[in-house]
C-alpha positions in Angstrom: -24.3 45.6 111.7 -28.0 46.2 112.3 -29.6 43.2 110.7 -29.2 39.5 110.3 -26.6 38.7 107.6 -27.4 35.0 107.5 -31.2 34.8 107.0 -32.7 37.9 105.4 -36.0 39.0 107.0 -39.2 38.0 105.4 -42.8 38.0 106.8 -43.9 34.4 107.0 -47.1 35.3 105.1 -44.9 36.4 102.2 -43.1 33.1 101.8 -43.8 31.0 98.8 -46.0 28.0 99.7 -44.2 24.7 100.3 -45.7 21.4 99.3 -46.3 19.3 102.4 -44.7 15.9 102.8 -46.9 13.1 101.4 -47.6 11.7 104.8 -48.9 14.8 106.5 -48.9 18.6 106.9 -47.9 18.6 110.6 -44.2 17.8 110.8 -43.0 16.7 114.2 -39.3 16.7 115.1 -38.4 14.9 118.3 -34.9 16.1 119.5 -33.4 14.4 122.6 -30.3 16.3 124.0 -27.7 13.8 125.4 -25.1 15.8 127.2 -21.9 15.3 129.1 -21.9 17.6 132.2 -18.3 17.2 133.3 -17.8 16.2 137.0 -14.7 18.3 137.5 -16.1 21.5 136.0 -18.8 23.9 137.0 -22.3 22.8 135.9 -23.9 24.3 132.8 -27.1 25.0 134.7 -28.1 24.6 138.3 -31.2 23.3 140.0 -29.9 23.9 143.5 -27.6 26.9 144.2 -24.7 26.6 146.6 -25.4 27.5 150.3 -24.5 31.1 151.0 -23.8 31.6 147.3 -20.6 29.5 147.6 -20.2 27.2 144.5 -18.1 24.1 144.6 -16.5 21.7 142.2 -17.4 18.9 142.2 -21.0 20.1 142.3 -22.7 16.9 143.5 -26.4 17.9 143.6 -26.4 19.5 140.2 -24.2 16.9 138.6 -26.6 14.2 140.0 -29.6 16.1 138.6 -28.2 15.6 135.1 -26.8 12.1 135.8 -30.2 10.9 136.8 -31.4 11.6 133.3 -28.6 9.6 131.8 -29.3 6.6 134.1 -33.0 6.6 134.5 -34.5 9.1 132.1 -32.9 7.7 128.9 -34.3 4.1 129.4 -37.8 5.6 129.6 -37.2 7.6 126.4 -35.8 4.6 124.6 -38.7 2.5 125.6 -41.6 4.8 124.7 -40.1 6.2 121.5 -39.0 2.7 120.4 -42.3 1.1 121.2 -44.1 3.8 119.1 -41.6 3.4 116.3 -40.9 7.2 116.1 -37.8 8.6 114.4 -35.6 10.7 116.7 -32.8 13.2 116.3 -30.2 13.1 119.1 -28.3 16.3 119.9 -25.2 14.6 121.0 -22.1 15.8 123.0 -19.3 13.9 121.3 -17.6 13.2 124.7 -20.6 11.0 125.6 -18.9 8.3 123.5 -16.0 8.1 126.0 -17.8 8.9 129.2 -21.1 7.0 128.7 -20.1 4.3 126.2 -23.1 2.0 126.9 -25.5 4.9 126.3 -23.8 5.9 123.1 -24.1 2.3 121.9 -27.8 2.3 122.9 -28.4 5.4 120.8 -26.8 3.8 117.8 -28.8 0.6 118.3 -32.0 2.6 118.5 -31.3 4.0 115.1 -31.5 7.6 116.2 -29.9 10.3 114.1 -26.8 11.8 115.6 -26.7 15.6 115.4 -23.6 17.4 116.6 -24.0 19.2 119.9 -20.4 20.2 120.9 -17.8 18.1 122.6 -19.1 18.8 126.1 -22.1 20.8 127.4 -20.3 24.1 127.1 -21.0 27.0 124.8 -18.8 27.3 121.7 -18.1 30.9 122.6 -16.8 30.1 126.1 -13.3 29.2 124.9 -10.9 29.9 122.2 -10.3 27.4 119.4 -13.8 27.1 118.0 -12.7 25.7 114.7 -10.6 23.0 116.3 -13.5 22.1 118.7 -16.0 21.8 115.9 -13.8 19.6 113.8 -13.0 17.4 116.8 -16.6 17.0 117.9 -18.0 16.3 114.4 -15.1 14.0 113.5 -15.5 12.0 116.7 -19.2 11.4 116.1 -18.6 10.5 112.5 -15.9 8.0 113.5 -18.2 6.4 116.0 -21.2 6.1 113.7 -19.4 5.5 110.4 -21.5 8.2 108.8 -21.1 11.9 108.0 -22.7 14.2 110.6 -25.5 16.1 108.8 -26.8 18.4 111.5 -25.8 20.7 114.4 -27.4 22.2 117.5 -24.9 24.3 119.5 -24.8 23.9 123.3 -27.1 26.7 124.5 -27.7 27.5 120.8 -24.7 29.9 121.0 -22.7 30.9 118.0 -19.9 33.2 117.0 -19.9 35.2 113.8 -18.0 32.4 112.2 -19.8 29.3 113.4 -22.0 28.7 110.3 -19.0 28.9 108.0 -17.0 26.6 110.2 -19.9 24.1 110.3 -20.1 24.3 106.5 -16.4 23.5 106.3 -17.1 20.3 108.3 -19.9 19.1 106.0 -22.9 20.2 108.1 -25.9 20.6 105.9 -28.5 21.8 108.5 -28.4 23.8 111.7 -31.1 24.2 114.4 -29.6 27.1 116.3 -31.7 29.9 114.6 -35.1 29.7 116.2 -36.8 32.3 114.0 -39.5 30.6 111.8 -42.1 27.8 111.8 -40.5 26.4 108.6 -37.0 25.8 107.4 -35.0 28.6 105.9 -32.0 29.0 103.7 -29.0 30.2 105.6 -25.9 31.9 104.0 -22.4 30.5 104.5 -19.2 31.0 102.6 -19.6 27.5 101.1 -23.2 28.1 99.9 -26.6 27.6 101.3 -27.3 25.7 104.5 -30.7 24.6 105.8 -31.9 26.2 109.0 -34.2 23.6 110.6 -36.6 24.9 113.2 -35.9 24.1 116.9 -38.0 25.4 119.7 -37.5 27.6 122.8 -41.2 27.4 123.6 -41.9 23.7 123.6 -38.6 23.0 125.2 -38.3 21.3 128.6 -35.1 23.2 129.5 -36.8 26.6 129.1 -40.1 25.5 130.6 -38.9 23.5 133.6 -35.2 24.5 134.3 -35.5 28.2 133.6 -39.2 29.2 133.9 -39.9 26.4 136.5 -43.5 25.7 135.5 -45.7 22.8 136.7 -45.3 19.4 135.2 -48.2 19.7 132.7 -46.9 23.0 131.1 -45.2 21.5 128.1 -48.3 19.4 127.2 -50.5 22.5 127.6 -48.3 24.5 125.3 -48.4 21.8 122.7 -52.2 21.7 122.8 -52.4 25.5 122.3 -49.8 25.4 119.6 -51.9 22.9 117.7 -55.0 25.0 118.1 -53.1 27.9 116.3 -51.6 25.6 113.7 -54.9 24.0 112.8 -56.1 27.3 111.4 -52.9 27.6 109.4 -52.3 24.1 108.0 -54.6 24.6 105.0 -52.1 27.3 103.8 -49.1 25.0 104.2 -47.2 22.7 106.5 -45.9 23.6 109.9 -43.2 22.1 112.1 -43.5 21.3 115.8 -40.2 20.6 117.5 -40.1 18.9 120.9 -36.8 19.9 122.6 -36.1 17.3 125.3 -33.5 16.6 128.0 -33.7 13.3 129.9 -33.1 14.9 133.3 -36.1 17.1 132.7 -38.8 15.5 130.6 -38.1 11.9 131.7 -38.4 12.3 135.5 -41.4 10.4 136.9 -43.7 13.4 137.6 -43.4 14.7 134.0 -43.0 11.6 131.9 -46.7 10.7 131.8 -47.3 14.2 130.4 -44.8 13.6 127.7 -46.5 10.3 126.7 -49.8 12.2 126.5 -48.1 14.7 124.1 -47.0 11.8 121.9 -50.5 10.3 122.1 -52.0 13.6 121.0 -49.7 13.9 118.0 -50.1 10.3 116.9 -53.9 10.3 117.1 -54.0 13.0 114.4 -54.3 12.0 110.7 -52.0 14.7 109.4 -48.9 14.1 111.5 -45.6 13.0 110.1 -42.6 12.4 112.4 -39.2 13.2 110.8 -35.6 13.5 111.7 -33.5 16.6 111.1 -32.1 15.1 107.9 -35.6 14.1 106.8 -36.8 17.7 107.2 -33.8 19.1 105.4 -34.4 16.6 102.5 -38.0 17.6 102.3 -37.3 21.3 102.3 -34.5 21.0 99.7 -37.0 19.2 97.4 -40.0 21.4 98.1 -38.4 24.9 98.1 -37.9 27.2 95.1 -34.4 26.5 93.6 -34.0 30.3 93.0 -34.2 30.9 96.8 -31.4 28.4 97.4 -29.3 29.9 94.6 -29.8 33.3 96.1 -28.4 32.1 99.4 -25.6 30.2 97.8 -24.5 33.2 95.8 -24.2 35.4 98.9 -20.8 36.2 100.5 -20.9 36.8 104.2 
């Protein structure tokens, strides 16, 4: 297979214009990833490699790196996002419910939208039994919240050839794994069309700080330059800025003030509207051409 069977290629300039939400053309999606890095397993990512290349379990320094975000980073995020009254989507490992119950309760109390993010912080493709894992993770979050789970962001954005169909089987209506457009797209599944909501690998603290290891101001600087480009395009239609956040990265003291400056920059604009993943999916479904959805729904993968 030489091309993408789920989202047919189209130049962004060839897309039919979408009517912007009433509140603004610049749609901002704040996504906070809350993850369970299991103490008795190898860590999903490492800040500090083992001496002489020898890795150990438990991996105390790298586990502590992530745990700091749960203990100290999350209160900072709850405070500033709550004080500003901003809607938030939480990409949520379902096992957080058992391992960090106070934090899970705090997310629910804050009114954040729970988006499925696996059971633990481990790629879906790392083990057999993807269908069972998806069903268990989505079901656990739904039982905890008392609401259907609408969205999905895979750990590491990894998918198998069957993932979208399995997500559709479990009632997921939007997925953020396919980072290929500035606007939502219709994705093809065997149960009909699913909304692909944009995520970001460019304004994403994991890429910027854990992988590329930039200075603390880099995420803010990328947002500034992104808005410079978008300002020339917004007259032609809305654009989405997604902030991909992890509490152990964006919410450490030397970066957090830069994050607050990012929020200040966005809130000072007159054309900004903050939306959750479900809100973006709702808007896109209403604003897009029904024929495009029907074309995706009629496709058999």
